[in-house]
C-alpha positions, -999 to 999 in steps of 0.1 A, spaced: 519 137 -398 491 158 -413 485 193 -403 458 209 -387 448 244 -384 433 238 -346 455 213 -331 484 186 -339 490 153 -337 526 137 -330 539 106 -317 570 98 -291 576 63 -291 545 43 -288 524 75 -274 501 96 -295 495 131 -287 467 153 -298 472 188 -289 445 215 -287 464 245 -301 435 278 -301 450 291 -265 435 322 -276 401 309 -270 406 286 -243 405 258 -274 366 266 -276 354 244 -302 347 259 -335 336 242 -368 372 236 -378 382 222 -347 353 196 -345 366 184 -385 404 186 -367 395 164 -341 377 137 -365 406 135 -383 432 140 -356 415 107 -339 416 89 -368 452 93 -377 462 81 -341 438 54 -344 454 44 -377 489 52 -366 504 15 -361 533 28 -339 510 43 -316 494 27 -288 482 50 -267 468 86 -267 470 116 -245 448 146 -257 454 179 -236 452 215 -244 476 242 -246 474 276 -229 453 282 -200 426 254 -205 418 219 -218 385 230 -240 362 254 -226 334 244 -249 319 257 -278 329 289 -297 297 311 -288 306 336 -313 311 314 -343 285 289 -333 256 300 -311 255 335 -324 262 331 -359 260 296 -369 271 285 -400 246 266 -421 270 236 -415 261 239 -375 227 243 -383 221 216 -399 238 197 -376 216 207 -351 183 202 -370 194 163 -372 210 160 -343 245 154 -334 262 119 -336 270 103 -301 296 84 -313 314 111 -332 346 110 -314 357 77 -302 325 56 -298 335 41 -331 372 31 -333 387 11 -356 414 -2 -336 402 4 -299 435 22 -288 433 37 -252 430 71 -249 434 97 -221 427 131 -213 451 156 -195 428 180 -186 437 214 -166 422 247 -166 381 245 -180 367 212 -193 329 226 -203 302 216 -224 317 198 -255 351 200 -234 336 178 -209 321 156 -234 357 147 -250 370 141 -220 343 118 -207 347 99 -243 386 92 -232 395 56 -217 411 75 -185 416 111 -171 442 129 -152 435 162 -140 451 188 -125 439 204 -91 426 234 -108 404 219 -135 365 230 -137 339 205 -155 308 217 -164 279 209 -186 276 245 -198 248 238 -227 221 243 -198 233 279 -193 235 287 -235 200 276 -238 205 240 -250 198 205 -236 235 192 -223 216 154 -229 249 142 -245 273 153 -222 251 139 -193 244 103 -207 284 100 -209 294 113 -178 263 94 -158 278 61 -178 307 66 -153 299 86 -122 258 81 -118 247 103 -91 226 134 -84 256 153 -87 255 144 -126 214 157 -127 226 189 -109 250 195 -136 232 190 -162 200 209 -146 216 240 -130 248 241 -157 271 251 -128 306 243 -127 325 212 -104 360 214 -89 383 182 -102 383 173 -64 350 164 -65 346 149 -97 375 126 -85 356 115 -55 329 106 -73 351 82 -98 352 99 -128 389 110 -127 418 85 -123 444 109 -112 439 143 -92 475 164 -95 493 198 -87 485 220 -113 509 220 -138 515 181 -137 486 169 -156 508 161 -187 534 142 -168 512 123 -148 493 114 -183 529 105 -194 531 84 -168 497 68 -167 500 57 -204 534 41 -201 515 20 -173 492 11 -202 518 5 -224 532 -25 -201 498 -43 -207 495 -66 -238 480 -42 -262 454 -66 -279 440 -74 -242 440 -37 -234 425 -25 -269 392 -49 -254 389 -35 -223 388 -4 -240 362 -16 -268 341 -32 -235 338 4 -216 332 26 -243 295 7 -247 287 21 -216 283 55 -229 274 50 -263 241 40 -264 226 59 -234 240 85 -255 222 76 -288 194 78 -266 200 111 -250 205 126 -287 169 108 -301 153 124 -267 167 163 -268 165 162 -312 127 173 -310 132 196 -287 147 219 -313 161 243 -285 181 263 -309 156 277 -318 142 290 -286 138 323 -276 160 317 -247 188 304 -267 191 331 -289 190 355 -256 218 336 -239 240 337 -270 230 376 -275 238 379 -239 273 363 -237 286 381 -265 275 415 -252 285 408 -216 255 416 -199 229 394 -173 206 372 -197 165 377 -195 148 345 -199 113 342 -212 108 303 -212 102 301 -247 
């Protein structure tokens, strides 16, 4: 198994496990995390002995979104270039090789990039303490990519509210609206995900993978269209974006100017 800096990939029987391991930062996404996630997903995708994967996080959260201090207040040249040209909406699971099912096991926060990762997964198990949010909006950035992925499975004005306000939503509400497959007591998310994985393993694998390939089509094109729209806005160059990042780091209320 390949060694990654911010996460691990392991396998038990036919279940692959991708475990985020930046618990000190609530598994926030930095440049290395993004590189590692591509690598870990590719390793699972090409591991013939792994038929289903579970993605989960160490510590108190699944993934609390972008690492503000690194990626927003002091973006690397690579991150600046990525924002200039727009992201790849197929970057994680939209362009697979073997189309094997992936289950997200969520606890704590699944915010911003964390919610995007969860939405790309084919099935979601969440504990009752889980909170979801399109927090890009609160950082002065467009949340269109996350919105497009979530809206494919949970089209409602609730998703509109999430992308317009950046407010977080409880797992119970998203379970009611159909985004989450299993809602379980706090601390039971990984066990429930393993039970769901074993249910998947009872299905003929090629038929299951055909279903995965079909359902992922629902969000790939809308995410690509959202990316083309928001790329021209260049909100990462706005004064409000800089103020949001700086105020977060300085732990003070932001003062926005709509420019």
